[in-house]
C-alpha positions as CSV (number, residue, x, y, z in Angstrom):
1,M,118.7,-114.8,4.3
2,S,118.1,-114.9,0.6
3,A,117.3,-111.6,-1.0
4,A,115.7,-113.1,-4.1
5,A,112.1,-112.9,-2.7
6,L,111.0,-110.9,0.3
7,P,109.1,-112.9,2.9
8,A,105.7,-111.8,4.0
9,L,105.2,-109.6,7.0
10,R,103.4,-111.0,10.0
11,E,99.7,-110.4,9.6
12,E,99.0,-109.2,13.2
13,L,101.4,-106.2,12.9
14,N,99.9,-102.7,13.3
15,L,101.1,-99.4,12.0
16,F,100.4,-96.1,13.7
17,A,101.2,-92.6,12.5
18,G,103.8,-90.9,14.7
19,G,104.8,-87.3,15.0
20,P,107.4,-85.5,13.0
21,G,111.0,-86.5,13.6
22,A,113.9,-84.2,14.6
23,D,114.4,-83.3,10.9
24,G,110.7,-82.6,10.4
25,A,110.1,-85.8,8.3
26,P,107.1,-87.9,9.2
27,T,107.5,-91.1,11.3
28,W,105.4,-94.2,12.0
29,N,105.3,-96.8,14.8
30,L,105.2,-100.4,13.9
31,H,103.5,-102.4,16.7
32,D,104.1,-106.0,17.5
33,P,101.0,-106.9,19.7
34,V,102.4,-110.3,20.7
35,R,105.3,-108.7,22.6
36,N,103.7,-105.3,23.0
37,Q,106.8,-103.7,21.4
38,F,106.9,-100.6,19.2
39,F,109.5,-99.9,16.5
40,L,109.9,-96.3,15.2
41,I,110.4,-96.2,11.5
42,D,111.3,-93.3,9.2
43,W,109.8,-92.2,5.9
44,P,112.0,-94.4,3.6
45,T,111.2,-97.5,5.7
46,F,107.5,-96.7,5.6
47,E,107.6,-96.3,1.8
48,I,109.5,-99.6,1.5
49,L,106.9,-101.5,3.7
50,A,104.1,-99.9,1.7
51,R,105.4,-101.7,-1.4
52,W,106.6,-104.9,0.3
53,S,104.1,-107.0,-1.6
54,L,106.2,-106.5,-4.8
55,K,108.4,-109.3,-3.3
56,A,111.7,-108.4,-5.2
57,P,114.0,-105.9,-3.5
58,A,114.9,-104.3,-6.9
59,D,111.2,-103.9,-7.7
60,V,110.4,-102.3,-4.3
61,A,113.4,-99.9,-4.7
62,A,112.3,-98.9,-8.2
63,A,108.7,-98.4,-7.1
64,V,109.7,-96.1,-4.2
65,S,112.1,-94.1,-6.4
66,N,109.4,-93.7,-9.1
67,D,106.5,-92.8,-6.8
68,T,108.3,-90.5,-4.4
69,T,111.2,-88.1,-4.3
70,L,113.3,-90.7,-2.4
71,E,116.2,-92.5,-4.1
72,I,116.1,-96.1,-2.8
73,Q,118.5,-98.9,-3.8
74,A,118.0,-102.6,-3.5
75,A,120.5,-102.6,-0.6
76,D,118.3,-100.3,1.4
77,V,115.4,-102.8,1.0
78,E,117.6,-105.6,2.1
79,A,118.7,-103.6,5.1
80,V,115.0,-103.2,6.1
81,Q,114.5,-106.9,5.6
82,G,117.4,-107.6,8.0
83,F,115.8,-105.2,10.5
84,L,112.5,-107.1,10.3
85,A,114.1,-110.5,10.5
86,D,116.3,-109.6,13.5
87,N,113.1,-108.4,15.4
88,Q,111.1,-111.5,14.2
89,L,108.5,-109.5,12.3
90,L,108.5,-111.7,9.2
91,Q,106.6,-114.9,8.3
92,L,109.3,-117.6,7.7
93,H,107.6,-120.8,6.5
94,H,110.2,-122.3,4.2
95,A,113.1,-124.5,5.2
96,S,115.7,-121.8,5.0
97,G,113.6,-119.6,7.2
98,S,113.2,-122.3,9.8
99,Q,116.9,-122.9,9.7
100,W,117.5,-119.1,10.2
101,L,115.2,-119.1,13.2
102,M,117.0,-122.0,14.7
103,N,120.4,-120.3,14.2
104,H,119.0,-117.1,15.6
105,E,117.6,-118.9,18.7
106,Q,120.9,-120.7,19.2
107,A,122.8,-117.3,19.1
108,L,120.4,-115.8,21.7
109,R,120.6,-118.8,24.0
110,N,122.9,-117.9,26.8
111,S,124.9,-120.1,29.1
112,L,123.9,-120.5,32.8
113,W,126.7,-118.1,33.8
114,Q,125.5,-115.4,31.2
115,W,121.9,-115.9,32.4
116,L,122.9,-115.4,36.0
117,I,124.9,-112.2,35.1
118,H,122.0,-110.8,33.1
119,H,119.4,-111.5,35.7
120,Y,121.7,-110.1,38.4
121,L,122.1,-106.8,36.6
122,F,118.5,-106.4,35.5
123,F,115.2,-108.3,35.5
124,R,111.5,-107.7,35.8
125,I,108.8,-109.3,37.8
126,P,105.2,-108.5,36.7
127,L,102.9,-108.4,39.7
128,V,99.5,-107.2,38.5
129,R,97.4,-106.8,35.3
130,P,95.8,-103.5,36.2
131,D,94.0,-102.5,32.9
132,R,90.5,-103.4,33.9
133,W,90.9,-102.0,37.4
134,L,92.2,-98.7,35.9
135,T,89.3,-98.5,33.6
136,R,86.9,-99.0,36.4
137,H,88.5,-96.4,38.7
138,L,89.3,-93.8,36.1
139,P,86.2,-91.6,36.8
140,Y,87.3,-91.3,40.5
141,V,90.6,-89.6,39.6
142,R,89.3,-87.1,37.1
143,L,89.4,-84.5,39.9
144,F,93.2,-84.7,40.0
145,Y,93.5,-83.7,36.3
146,S,91.4,-80.6,36.6
147,K,92.7,-77.1,36.2
148,R,91.3,-76.0,39.5
149,F,93.0,-78.7,41.4
150,F,96.4,-77.7,40.0
151,Q,95.7,-74.0,40.8
152,L,94.8,-75.0,44.4
153,T,97.9,-77.1,44.6
154,A,100.0,-74.1,43.6
155,V,98.5,-72.0,46.4
156,V,99.0,-74.9,48.9
157,L,102.7,-75.2,47.8
158,L,103.3,-71.4,48.3
159,I,101.8,-71.6,51.7
160,G,103.8,-74.6,52.7
161,L,107.1,-73.2,51.4
162,F,106.5,-69.9,53.2
163,E,105.6,-71.6,56.5
164,C,108.7,-73.9,56.2
165,Y,110.8,-70.8,55.7
166,R,109.4,-69.3,58.9
167,Q,109.9,-72.6,60.7
168,W,113.2,-73.6,59.1
169,T,115.1,-74.3,62.3
170,H,112.3,-76.6,63.5
171,F,112.1,-78.3,60.1
172,A,115.8,-78.9,59.9
173,T,115.8,-80.3,63.5
174,A,112.9,-82.6,62.8
175,L,114.7,-83.8,59.7
176,V,117.9,-84.6,61.5
177,D,116.0,-86.3,64.4
178,S,114.3,-88.6,61.9
179,F,117.6,-90.3,60.9
180,T,117.2,-93.2,63.3
181,F,116.6,-96.9,62.8
182,K,112.9,-96.4,63.0
183,G,113.1,-93.3,60.9
184,V,114.9,-95.1,58.1
185,A,112.2,-97.8,58.2
186,A,109.5,-95.1,58.1
187,Y,111.3,-93.5,55.1
188,A,111.3,-96.9,53.3
189,I,107.5,-97.2,53.8
190,A,106.9,-93.6,52.7
191,L,109.1,-94.2,49.6
192,T,107.2,-97.3,48.7
193,F,103.9,-95.4,49.0
194,V,105.2,-92.5,46.9
195,K,106.5,-94.9,44.2
196,V,103.1,-96.7,44.0
197,M,101.5,-93.3,43.5
198,H,104.1,-92.5,40.9
199,E,103.3,-95.6,38.8
200,L,99.6,-95.0,39.2
201,G,100.1,-91.5,37.8
202,H,101.6,-93.1,34.7
203,A,98.9,-95.7,34.4
204,F,95.9,-93.5,34.9
205,T,97.2,-90.9,32.5
206,A,97.9,-93.6,29.9
207,K,94.3,-94.8,30.3
208,R,93.0,-91.2,29.9
209,K,94.8,-91.1,26.5
210,G,93.2,-94.4,25.4
211,C,96.2,-96.7,25.9
212,R,96.2,-100.1,27.4
213,V,98.3,-100.9,30.6
214,P,99.0,-104.6,30.5
215,T,101.3,-105.0,33.5
216,M,102.7,-103.3,36.6
217,G,105.5,-104.7,38.8
218,I,109.0,-104.5,40.1
219,A,112.2,-104.3,38.2
220,F,115.6,-105.0,39.8
221,L,118.6,-103.0,38.8
222,V,121.7,-104.6,40.3
223,M,119.4,-106.1,43.0
224,W,117.9,-102.7,43.7
225,P,114.0,-102.7,43.4
226,V,112.4,-100.2,41.1
227,A,108.7,-100.0,40.3
228,Y,107.7,-100.1,36.7
229,T,104.5,-99.7,34.6
230,D,104.2,-101.0,31.0
231,V,102.9,-98.0,29.1
232,N,104.5,-98.9,25.7
233,E,101.2,-98.2,24.0
234,V,101.8,-94.5,24.3
235,W,103.7,-94.9,21.1
236,K,100.3,-95.2,19.4
237,L,99.7,-91.5,20.3
238,S,100.6,-89.3,17.4
239,R,100.7,-86.1,19.5
240,R,104.0,-85.6,21.3
241,A,102.2,-83.6,24.0
242,D,100.1,-86.6,24.9
243,R,103.3,-88.8,25.2
244,L,105.0,-86.2,27.3
245,A,101.9,-86.0,29.6
246,V,102.1,-89.8,30.2
247,G,105.9,-89.6,30.7
248,A,105.7,-86.7,33.2
249,A,102.6,-88.1,35.1
250,G,104.8,-89.9,37.6
251,I,106.9,-86.9,38.4
252,V,103.8,-84.7,38.6
253,A,102.1,-87.1,41.0
254,E,105.1,-87.0,43.3
255,L,105.3,-83.2,43.2
256,L,101.6,-83.0,44.1
257,I,102.2,-85.3,47.1
258,A,105.2,-83.2,48.1
259,A,103.3,-79.9,47.8
260,W,100.4,-81.1,50.0
261,A,102.7,-82.9,52.5
262,T,104.8,-79.8,52.9
263,C,101.8,-77.6,53.6
264,A,100.4,-80.3,56.0
265,W,103.7,-80.4,58.0
266,A,103.7,-76.6,58.3
267,L,100.1,-76.4,59.5
268,L,99.6,-79.5,61.6
269,P,100.4,-79.6,65.3
270,D,103.2,-81.9,66.6
271,G,102.2,-85.5,66.5
272,G,102.0,-88.6,64.4
273,L,100.3,-86.9,61.4
274,R,102.9,-84.2,61.2
275,S,105.7,-86.8,61.3
276,I,104.0,-88.7,58.4
277,A,103.8,-85.4,56.5
278,L,107.5,-84.7,57.0
279,L,108.4,-88.2,55.7
280,L,106.2,-87.8,52.6
281,A,107.5,-84.2,51.9
282,T,111.2,-84.9,52.2
283,T,111.1,-88.4,50.6
284,T,109.1,-87.1,47.6
285,W,111.2,-84.0,46.9
286,I,114.4,-86.0,47.1
287,S,113.3,-89.0,45.0
288,T,111.7,-86.8,42.3
289,L,114.5,-84.3,41.8
290,A,117.5,-86.6,42.3
291,I,116.2,-89.8,40.6
292,N,113.2,-89.6,38.4
293,A,114.0,-86.2,36.8
294,S,117.5,-87.2,36.0
295,P,118.1,-87.8,32.2
296,F,121.3,-89.7,32.9
297,M,119.6,-93.0,33.6
298,R,116.6,-94.5,31.8
299,F,114.0,-93.1,34.1
300,D,111.3,-90.6,33.5
301,G,113.7,-87.6,32.9
302,Y,115.4,-89.5,30.1
303,F,112.2,-90.4,28.2
304,L,110.8,-86.9,28.6
305,L,114.0,-85.4,27.2
306,S,114.1,-88.0,24.4
307,D,110.5,-87.4,23.4
308,F,110.9,-83.6,23.8
309,L,113.9,-83.6,21.4
310,S,112.2,-86.2,19.1
311,L,115.3,-88.4,19.5
312,P,114.3,-91.9,20.4
313,N,117.1,-94.0,21.8
314,L,118.7,-90.8,22.9
315,H,121.5,-92.5,24.9
316,A,122.6,-94.9,22.2
317,R,122.6,-92.1,19.5
318,A,124.4,-89.7,21.7
319,F,127.0,-92.4,22.6
320,A,127.6,-93.2,19.0
321,L,128.1,-89.6,18.2
322,A,130.4,-89.0,21.1
323,R,132.5,-92.1,20.1
324,W,132.7,-90.8,16.5
325,D,133.8,-87.4,17.8
326,L,136.4,-89.0,20.1
327,R,137.9,-90.9,17.2
328,E,137.9,-87.9,14.9
329,R,139.6,-85.8,17.6
330,L,142.3,-88.4,18.3
331,F,142.9,-89.8,14.8
332,A,141.1,-87.5,12.2
333,L,139.9,-90.5,10.2
334,G,137.5,-88.4,8.1
335,E,134.6,-90.8,8.7
336,P,131.1,-89.4,8.4
337,P,129.1,-89.0,11.6
338,P,126.6,-91.8,12.4
339,E,123.9,-89.1,12.1
340,F,123.8,-85.5,10.8
341,F,122.4,-82.8,13.2
342,S,122.9,-79.1,13.4
343,P,126.2,-78.0,14.8
344,A,124.6,-76.8,18.1
345,R,122.7,-80.1,18.6
346,T,125.8,-82.1,17.7
347,R,127.8,-80.4,20.4
348,G,125.0,-80.7,22.9
349,L,124.6,-84.5,22.3
350,I,128.3,-85.1,22.6
351,L,128.4,-83.1,25.9
352,F,125.4,-85.0,27.1
353,A,127.0,-88.4,26.3
354,W,130.1,-87.5,28.3
355,L,128.0,-86.3,31.2
356,V,126.1,-89.6,31.2
357,W,129.4,-91.6,31.0
358,L,130.8,-89.7,34.0
359,Y,127.6,-90.0,36.0
360,R,127.3,-93.7,35.3
361,L,130.9,-94.3,36.1
362,A,130.5,-92.7,39.5
363,L,127.1,-94.4,40.1
364,F,128.2,-97.9,39.1
365,L,131.4,-97.7,41.1
366,A,129.4,-96.7,44.2
367,I,126.9,-99.5,43.6
368,A,129.8,-102.0,43.2
369,V,131.4,-100.9,46.4
370,L,128.0,-101.2,48.3
371,V,127.4,-104.6,46.8
372,Y,130.9,-105.7,47.8
373,H,130.3,-104.7,51.4
374,F,126.7,-105.9,51.5
375,F,127.5,-109.6,50.7
376,F,130.1,-111.9,52.2
377,K,133.5,-111.3,50.8
378,L,133.8,-114.0,48.1
379,L,130.4,-113.2,46.6
380,G,131.0,-109.5,47.1
381,I,134.3,-109.8,45.0
382,V,132.5,-111.7,42.3
383,L,129.6,-109.2,42.0
384,F,132.0,-106.3,42.2
385,T,134.0,-107.7,39.3
386,V,130.8,-108.4,37.3
387,E,129.6,-104.8,37.7
388,I,133.0,-103.2,36.9
389,G,133.4,-105.6,33.9
390,V,130.0,-105.0,32.4
391,F,129.5,-101.3,33.1
392,V,133.0,-100.0,33.0
393,I,135.6,-102.3,31.3
394,Q,133.3,-103.7,28.6
395,P,132.3,-100.3,27.0
396,I,136.0,-99.3,27.0
397,W,137.0,-102.6,25.4
398,R,134.4,-102.3,22.7
399,E,135.7,-98.8,21.7
400,I,139.3,-100.2,21.7
401,S,138.1,-103.0,19.5
402,A,136.6,-100.4,17.1
403,W,140.0,-98.8,17.0
404,R,141.6,-102.1,16.1
405,T,139.3,-102.5,13.0
406,R,140.7,-99.1,11.8
407,T,144.4,-100.0,12.4
408,V,145.5,-99.1,8.9
409,A,143.7,-95.8,8.8
410,I,145.0,-94.9,12.2
411,R,148.6,-95.7,11.2
412,N,148.4,-93.4,8.2
413,S,146.9,-90.5,10.2
414,R,149.1,-87.6,11.2
415,R,146.7,-86.7,14.0
416,A,147.1,-90.2,15.4
417,R,150.8,-89.7,15.7
418,V,150.3,-86.3,17.5
419,S,147.8,-88.0,19.8
420,L,150.2,-90.8,20.5
421,V,152.9,-88.2,21.4
422,L,150.5,-86.3,23.7
423,A,149.4,-89.6,25.4
424,G,153.1,-90.5,25.9
425,A,153.8,-87.1,27.4
426,V,150.8,-87.5,29.8
427,L,152.0,-90.9,30.8
428,L,155.6,-89.6,31.2
429,I,154.4,-86.7,33.4
430,G,152.0,-88.9,35.3
431,F,154.3,-91.9,36.1
432,V,157.8,-90.5,36.1
433,P,158.8,-89.4,39.7
434,W,159.7,-85.8,39.0
435,N,158.0,-84.1,42.0
436,G,160.5,-83.8,44.8
437,H,158.6,-81.3,47.0
438,V,156.8,-82.3,50.1
439,N,154.3,-79.6,51.1
440,G,152.7,-79.0,54.5
441,Q,151.6,-76.2,56.8
442,G,153.7,-75.5,59.9
443,V,154.2,-73.1,62.8
444,M,157.6,-71.5,63.4
445,R,158.5,-70.5,66.9
446,T,161.6,-69.9,68.8
447,A,163.4,-72.7,70.5
448,Q,163.3,-70.7,73.7
449,Y,160.5,-68.4,74.7
450,F,159.2,-67.1,78.0
451,S,155.6,-65.8,78.4
452,L,155.0,-63.1,80.9
453,Y,151.8,-63.5,83.1
454,A,150.5,-61.7,86.1
455,A,150.5,-64.1,89.1
456,S,147.5,-62.3,90.6
457,P,145.6,-59.1,90.1
458,A,148.2,-56.3,90.4
459,R,149.3,-52.9,89.2
460,I,152.2,-52.3,86.9
461,G,154.9,-50.6,88.8
462,A,157.6,-50.6,86.2
463,L,157.9,-51.8,82.6
464,P,161.4,-51.1,81.4
465,G,161.1,-53.0,78.1
466,H,158.9,-52.4,75.1
467,N,158.2,-54.3,71.8
468,G,161.6,-55.2,70.2
469,S,163.7,-54.4,73.3
470,R,166.8,-56.6,73.6
471,L,167.3,-57.6,77.2
472,E,170.1,-59.5,78.9
473,A,169.6,-62.6,81.1
474,G,168.4,-61.5,84.6
475,A,167.2,-58.1,83.4
476,L,163.9,-56.8,84.9
477,L,161.0,-57.4,82.4
478,V,158.1,-56.0,84.5
479,K,157.6,-55.1,88.1
480,L,154.1,-55.5,89.5
481,E,152.6,-53.9,92.6
482,S,149.9,-55.4,94.9
483,P,148.5,-53.1,97.7
484,D,146.9,-56.2,99.2
485,L,150.2,-57.9,99.4
486,D,151.8,-54.8,100.9
487,Y,149.1,-54.5,103.5
488,R,149.5,-58.2,104.4
489,Q,153.3,-57.8,104.7
490,Q,152.8,-54.8,107.0
491,Q,150.4,-56.8,109.2
492,I,152.7,-59.7,109.4
493,Q,155.7,-57.5,110.3
494,A,153.6,-55.7,113.0
495,H,152.6,-59.0,114.4
496,L,156.3,-60.1,114.4
497,Q,157.3,-57.0,116.3
498,R,154.6,-57.6,118.9
499,L,155.6,-61.3,119.4
500,K,159.3,-60.3,119.7
501,W,158.4,-57.7,122.3
502,Q,156.4,-60.4,124.3
503,M,159.4,-62.7,124.2
504,E,161.7,-59.9,125.5
505,V,159.4,-59.0,128.4
506,S,158.4,-62.6,129.3
507,G,161.0,-62.7,132.1
508,M,159.4,-59.8,134.0
509,D,155.8,-61.2,134.0
510,A,154.7,-64.6,135.3
511,D,151.7,-64.9,132.9
512,T,153.8,-63.9,129.9
513,R,156.5,-66.4,131.0
514,A,153.9,-69.2,131.2
515,N,152.9,-68.5,127.6
516,Q,156.4,-68.3,126.3
517,A,156.3,-71.6,124.4
518,V,153.1,-70.6,122.7
519,T,154.5,-67.2,121.8
520,R,157.7,-68.9,120.4
521,E,155.5,-71.1,118.1
522,E,153.5,-68.1,116.9
523,L,156.8,-66.2,116.3
524,V,158.1,-69.1,114.1
525,G,154.7,-69.3,112.2
526,A,154.8,-65.5,111.6
527,Q,158.3,-65.6,110.3
528,T,157.4,-68.5,108.0
529,E,154.4,-66.5,106.7
530,L,156.6,-63.4,106.2
531,T,159.0,-65.6,104.2
532,G,156.1,-66.8,102.0
533,V,155.0,-63.2,101.4
534,L,158.5,-62.2,100.4
535,H,158.8,-65.2,98.1
536,E,155.4,-64.3,96.6
537,R,156.6,-60.7,96.1
538,Q,159.5,-62.0,94.1
539,R,156.9,-63.4,91.6
540,F,155.8,-59.8,91.1
541,E,159.3,-59.0,89.7
542,I,159.6,-60.9,86.5
543,R,163.2,-61.2,85.2
544,A,164.5,-62.5,81.9
545,P,165.7,-66.2,82.2
546,F,167.8,-65.8,79.1
547,A,168.9,-63.0,76.8
548,G,166.3,-62.3,74.2
549,V,163.9,-59.8,72.6
550,L,160.6,-58.7,74.3
551,V,157.6,-59.0,71.9
552,D,153.8,-59.0,72.1
553,V,153.6,-56.2,74.7
554,G,150.2,-54.6,74.5
555,P,150.1,-50.9,73.7
556,E,147.8,-50.3,76.7
557,L,150.3,-51.6,79.2
558,R,152.1,-48.9,81.1
559,K,153.0,-47.9,84.6
560,G,149.9,-47.7,86.9
561,V,147.7,-49.9,84.8
562,W,145.9,-52.8,86.6
563,V,146.1,-56.3,85.1
564,N,144.2,-59.4,85.9
565,R,145.4,-62.8,87.1
566,Q,147.0,-64.9,84.3
567,E,146.8,-61.9,81.9
568,R,149.5,-62.1,79.3
569,L,151.9,-59.2,79.4
570,G,154.3,-60.1,76.7
571,V,156.7,-62.8,75.5
572,L,160.5,-63.0,75.6
573,I,161.9,-64.8,72.7
574,D,165.4,-66.0,71.7
575,P,165.8,-64.7,68.1
576,R,168.9,-66.8,67.5
577,H,167.2,-70.2,67.4
578,W,164.0,-71.0,65.5
579,L,162.1,-74.3,65.0
580,V,159.2,-75.2,62.7
581,E,156.7,-78.0,63.4
582,T,154.7,-79.4,60.6
583,Y,152.5,-82.6,60.2
584,L,152.5,-84.9,57.2
585,E,150.5,-88.0,56.2
586,E,151.9,-91.5,56.2
587,S,152.3,-91.5,52.4
588,E,154.4,-88.3,52.6
589,I,156.5,-89.0,55.7
590,K,158.3,-91.8,53.8
591,R,159.8,-89.2,51.4
592,V,161.4,-87.2,54.2
593,R,164.8,-87.9,55.7
594,L,166.8,-86.3,58.5
595,G,168.9,-83.5,57.1
596,D,166.7,-82.7,54.2
597,S,166.6,-79.1,53.3
598,A,163.4,-77.1,53.3
599,R,162.0,-73.6,53.0
600,F,159.4,-71.9,55.2
601,F,157.1,-69.3,53.7
602,G,155.6,-67.3,56.6
603,E,152.2,-65.6,56.4
604,Q,153.7,-62.4,57.9
605,S,153.7,-59.6,55.4
606,G,157.1,-58.8,54.0
607,M,158.7,-62.0,55.4
608,N,161.3,-63.6,53.1
609,P,161.5,-67.4,52.7
610,L,163.7,-69.1,55.3
611,R,166.1,-71.9,54.7
612,M,165.6,-74.8,57.2
613,R,166.8,-78.3,57.8
614,V,164.9,-81.4,59.1
615,V,166.2,-82.3,62.6
616,R,163.4,-84.6,63.9
617,I,160.9,-87.1,62.5
618,D,158.5,-88.7,65.0
619,P,158.3,-92.5,64.5
620,D,154.7,-92.7,65.7
621,A,151.6,-90.9,64.6
622,T,150.6,-87.8,66.6
623,R,147.8,-88.6,69.0
624,Q,146.9,-84.9,69.7
625,L,147.7,-81.5,68.3
626,H,149.2,-78.8,70.4
627,D,149.0,-76.0,67.7
628,L,145.5,-74.5,67.4
629,M,146.8,-72.4,64.5
630,L,147.1,-75.5,62.3
631,T,143.4,-76.6,62.7
632,V,140.7,-75.7,60.3
633,P,138.6,-73.6,62.8
634,H,141.6,-71.4,63.4
635,G,142.5,-70.9,59.7
636,G,144.7,-74.0,59.3
637,Q,144.5,-77.0,57.1
638,I,144.3,-80.0,59.5
639,Q,140.9,-81.5,60.3
640,A,140.6,-82.2,64.0
641,R,137.9,-82.8,66.5
642,E,137.9,-81.9,70.2
643,R,137.6,-84.7,72.7
644,N,137.9,-84.1,76.5
645,G,139.6,-80.8,75.9
646,L,142.2,-82.4,73.5
647,L,142.5,-81.8,69.7
648,I,142.5,-85.2,68.0
649,P,143.4,-85.3,64.2
650,D,141.0,-87.0,62.0
651,K,143.7,-89.1,60.3
652,A,147.2,-90.3,61.0
653,L,149.7,-87.5,61.0
654,Y,153.4,-87.5,61.8
655,R,155.3,-84.5,63.3
656,I,158.3,-83.1,61.5
657,V,160.6,-80.6,63.3
658,L,162.8,-78.3,61.2
659,Q,165.5,-75.9,62.5
660,L,166.7,-72.6,61.1
661,P,170.5,-72.6,60.6
662,S,172.4,-70.2,62.7
663,D,173.6,-68.3,59.6
664,E,170.0,-67.6,58.5
665,L,168.7,-64.3,60.0
666,T,165.1,-63.5,60.5
667,T,163.2,-60.4,61.5
668,V,160.1,-62.2,62.9
669,N,158.8,-60.2,65.8
670,T,156.2,-62.7,67.1
671,P,156.8,-65.9,69.1
672,A,154.8,-68.1,66.6
673,Q,154.3,-67.6,62.9
674,R,152.2,-69.9,60.7
675,G,153.2,-70.6,57.1
676,Q,153.8,-73.1,54.4
677,V,156.7,-75.7,54.5
678,V,158.3,-77.0,51.4
679,I,160.7,-79.9,52.0
680,D,163.1,-81.2,49.3
681,G,162.3,-84.9,49.9
682,G,162.1,-88.0,47.8
683,R,160.5,-87.8,44.4
684,K,157.1,-89.1,43.4
685,S,154.9,-89.3,40.4
686,L,151.5,-87.7,40.0
687,F,149.7,-91.0,39.7
688,G,151.8,-92.7,42.3
689,D,149.6,-91.9,45.3
690,Y,146.5,-93.3,43.4
691,L,148.3,-96.5,42.4
692,R,149.6,-97.0,46.0
693,A,146.2,-96.4,47.5
694,A,144.5,-98.8,45.0
695,A,147.2,-101.4,45.7
696,S,146.8,-101.0,49.5
697,V,143.0,-101.4,49.2
698,F,143.5,-104.5,47.0
699,I,146.0,-106.1,49.4
700,R,143.9,-105.3,52.4
701,E,140.6,-106.6,51.0
702,A,142.2,-109.7,49.4
703,G,143.1,-111.1,52.8
704,W,140.7,-113.7,54.2
C-alpha cells in the first residue's frame, strides 16, 4: 500500500486503557466490535494512532518525537499502517485499497484440501447466545462469590480429604470398580456436566465484571470436543486482577465441585448418590489439574500465566526467543533477540518453550496414534500424516528454512563449524555399529547337581559330610533313621517267623494242614512287604551319584535332629562343569552365534568374572520360565506373570546356554548363582533398534 497518505481508521473501533506491560510501560486495547477482537498495542503505537489524522507518515513521526520522549521514524508509522491493514482496521475506499483487499482475500482463500485440513485440526460451533440469560440469572449466583461460601468450602474440603484418608482402601476399591463400560459412560456424563459448570463460571464472572458474553459452544481440537466461552471483552478491563478472576473462574468452579463432591462421597451411605459424588470428585480433580491448569496448551492455565506475567501471546513470544537462542548456540550469528527481557526471565521463557515443545510432541504423537487406530486404515493413515506434518514436521521445516536464509552468515561462523563437527560426531556414534556387547541376566548352575531331600519324617543318624566336603561317587551323604519304619520291619519279621513256624508244623495238625495254602500266600505277601520295607530303608541312606562337593548344608543339621518330609538337606554339585542360562529378546538373539565368547559377573561377593562360551541357542521363544531368580518379584529383570502355576514371560524371549571352559576354575559354593552375562556378539548402533522398530511398525501397518 502507498505510504504517501495514511488511510482513515474505521470509525467503529474502540480504544480501552490496559494495564502496565511487562516493562512497566502503559498499554491499550484496540477493539474491533464487528469481529469482537482485541489488539494489544504499546505506547509508541498509541502515540502514533493519536496523531493519525496528520495523514503523512513523516508528519506523524515528527509530531510524536516532538511531543513525547519517544524517537519515532516514518518507517515505524508505516509498520503500524501495515499492522492495521493486515487486520482490516482501515477504511479503504480508493481503487488501490479495493485492489489490495481483493489481493488479500485471494491470499486468504484456501483450497478445498486446505479447508478440510484446517477444519479437521480445529473449528468452533457456537451453540447459544447466553448474554441476556446470564444477566437475568446473575443475582442467583451471587452466593457463590461470597467470602463465607469460600470459607465454608474450605472446611468442607478438609472434612472430605480427612474422611477419604480414613477410608482410602474403600475409595481406591470404588474407583477401580468404576472402570467398566457403564462406568466410562457415567464418567463421560459427569465430565460433560463439570465442563458446563466450568464455562458458566467464566461467563458469570465476566458478567459480574461488566463484560458481554456473545457466544458459548463447542470447539473441536483434532476432532476432540472442548467447550468454549467467548469472553474476549475481558480485555476491556484495565485491572489485571479482574482479568485473572475471569480466567481462573472455570478452574475455581471445578475445584468447588470437587471439594463438595469429595465431602459428599465421604459422608453419604452406599448407593446411587455416593456413586455420583465419586464420579464428580474424581473427574473434576483429574480434568482440572491435568488439563485446565496446564500452561502447555491454550487452556485456562496458559491464559492465567500469560496475564500474570503481562506477556500476551506467551507461546509465540517464548517460541521466538527459544528459536533465537537455539540459532545463537549453534551458529553464534550475533543477531539481537526478538525481545529484550531480564536474564532470569529470558532463561525462564526459553525453558518454558522447550517444555511446551516436548509436551506437544508427546501429546500430538499420542493423538495421531489414537486417530490412526480409531478410523479405518486408509483414513487413519491420512489423518496421522496430517497431524505429524502440521504439528511436528512443519515447525521443524520452518526453522530449517530460517537457517537457509542465513546461509552466508552460518558459513562464516566458527561456532557453526564446531556445531557441524559435534553433529557429525553424534551421528557417527549413533549410526556406526560399534557396540558389540549383548547384555542379559542369567543364572549359573552346575551341569550336574543332586539335591538331598528327606523321603519322610526321619531323624538324622549320620551326616559324614559338611559344607565344602569333596565326596566320591557312592559315598554316604546322609543316613536317616525312622523308628516307625524300624517298628514296622520288626512286626513284619515277627509275622514272617510265625508263618514259617505254621508251615513247619502243618504236617502234625489237620487244621493247620488244611490252611497250608492260605498260610503260604500270607508268607509270600509278608516277604514282599518286608522287601518293600528294606527297599524303603535304602532311601534313608542317601549316597552320592557322582563325585562332587556337598554344599548348602544347614548349620542346624547334625546327628539326632529330626527333619520333615521333603526338607532340603543339602546339594551335591559337580564343580568341574558349569552352565549359564540367560534369556534375550528377538532383536538381540540375532547378534549371537554358537561359539561366541562371553563373561559372567556373578552377584556373589568376591567372585571374579568367568570366561564362558555359547553352546546352545533355542530356535523358538521360551513359553515358560524355570528360573524364579530371573523374575522381577525375586529380584530379577524379566517381567513374567503366573498362570496355572507356570511363569509366562510378558514378551518373546529366547534361551541362551553358555558353558564354562574346563580350564576356567571357580570357587562358587552354591548350586545356583545369579549374575550379569556379557556376550561378545554382533555389533549394532545406538539408533539401530529404534530404526528397526520404526521400520517393522511401518511394514506391519502398511499391509492391507
